[in-house]
C-alpha positions as CSV (number, residue, x, y, z in Angstrom):
1,X,-29.3,22.8,-2.5
2,X,-31.1,23.8,1.0
3,X,-32.2,27.6,1.4
4,X,-31.8,29.3,5.0
5,X,-33.6,31.7,6.7
6,X,-31.8,34.9,8.7
7,X,-33.4,34.0,12.3
8,X,-33.2,38.0,13.2
9,X,-34.8,39.2,9.8
10,X,-36.5,36.7,7.8
11,X,-33.9,36.9,5.2
12,X,-34.2,33.9,2.7
13,X,-30.2,33.0,1.5
14,X,-30.9,31.1,-1.8
15,X,-27.9,29.1,-3.4
16,X,-29.3,29.4,-6.7
17,X,-29.3,33.1,-6.6
18,X,-26.3,33.3,-4.3
19,X,-25.5,37.2,-2.8
20,X,-24.6,39.2,-5.9
21,X,-24.4,42.3,-3.8
22,X,-22.4,40.3,-1.2
23,X,-19.9,39.5,-4.0
24,X,-21.4,35.8,-3.7
25,X,-22.3,33.9,-7.0
26,X,-25.2,31.8,-7.4
27,X,-24.2,28.3,-6.9
28,X,-22.5,28.9,-3.6
29,X,-23.9,26.6,-0.7
30,X,-24.4,27.9,2.4
31,X,-21.7,25.9,4.3
32,X,-19.1,27.1,1.9
33,X,-19.6,31.0,2.3
34,X,-17.1,32.9,3.9
35,X,-16.6,32.9,7.6
36,X,-16.9,36.5,7.9
37,X,-20.7,36.7,5.6
38,X,-23.0,38.4,7.0
39,X,-26.7,39.1,6.3
40,X,-26.9,41.4,3.5
41,X,-30.1,43.1,5.7
42,X,-29.4,43.1,9.0
43,X,-25.8,41.9,9.2
44,X,-26.5,38.7,11.6
45,X,-23.7,36.1,11.4
46,X,-24.3,32.8,9.7
47,X,-24.7,31.2,13.5
48,X,-27.5,32.8,13.5
49,X,-29.2,31.4,10.2
50,X,-31.6,28.0,10.3
51,X,-31.9,25.6,7.2
52,X,-35.8,26.1,5.9
């Protein structure tokens, strides 16, 4: 699965790790994240992420 980088702050969403603090289990692809999910560091929306 692809990793995605937050353009504003550089945080990387890695599907192998998920977003435990945001309730996202490991193994969830970026495309399968809820539409209202935001970057846990800066609050950027999914459309502000780029594929690594």
